[in-house]
N, C-alpha and C positions, 0 to 999 in steps of 0.2 A: 596482350595475352593475359587471361585470368587464371589464377591457380584455384582449382576446385578441390575442396577437401570433402571426401565422402565419409559418412559415418560408418563405423565398423559394426555397430549394433543397430538393429532395426527394432521398431516398436510396433506392437499390434494396434489395430484400430481401437480396441477396448482401452488400452493404456493411454492413447492419445485423447480419447473422449474423457477419461478420468481426469487428465491434466487440464483440459479445457473447462471442465465443470467445477474445478476446485475454487474455493472461496479465497481468492488471492488477497483481498483487502485484509481479511482476518489473519492470514498467514504473515503478511508484511508487518502488521501491528504486533503480533506475538513474537516475531523473530528479531525485533529491534532490541538493542542493548537497553538496560534499565534506565539510563539517563536520557534516552530519546523516546521512551514509551509514551509520553504525553504530547508528542508533536503531531500536528495535523495541519492540513492545508485548508484554507477557507474555500468552500466550493464556489463562491461568487467571484472573488478577486485573486484567489490562489496565494494569498499571503500565508506565511508560516506562523502558526499559532502554537503556543506552548502552555499546556495545562500545569498548574501548580497544585501539588498535593492531590487531594481526592475530588477535584472539580469534575462535574459531569457535563457542564455546559460552559462554553467559552464565547465571549463576544469579540468579534474581530475589531481590532483597533483601527483598521483601514476603512472598512465599509460599513461596520455596525451589524453585520450578519451574526446571528446567534447559531453556534454550531454545537451539536451534541457529540459526546465521545462515545 
């Protein structure tokens, strides 16, 4: 038997569309703590890359892919 929890508050279709269309990548980058702001995953091999200082481009140590911040 499964316990089903129903929401007490419903959302309109407009609110749902607004959430779906949000720029979640930008939101995640901006909401990180300051010490994690320079972290990004390599799009090719998914390694974690860390930008030092004001770097705008990082080269992946694993596959050599160049990633822009």
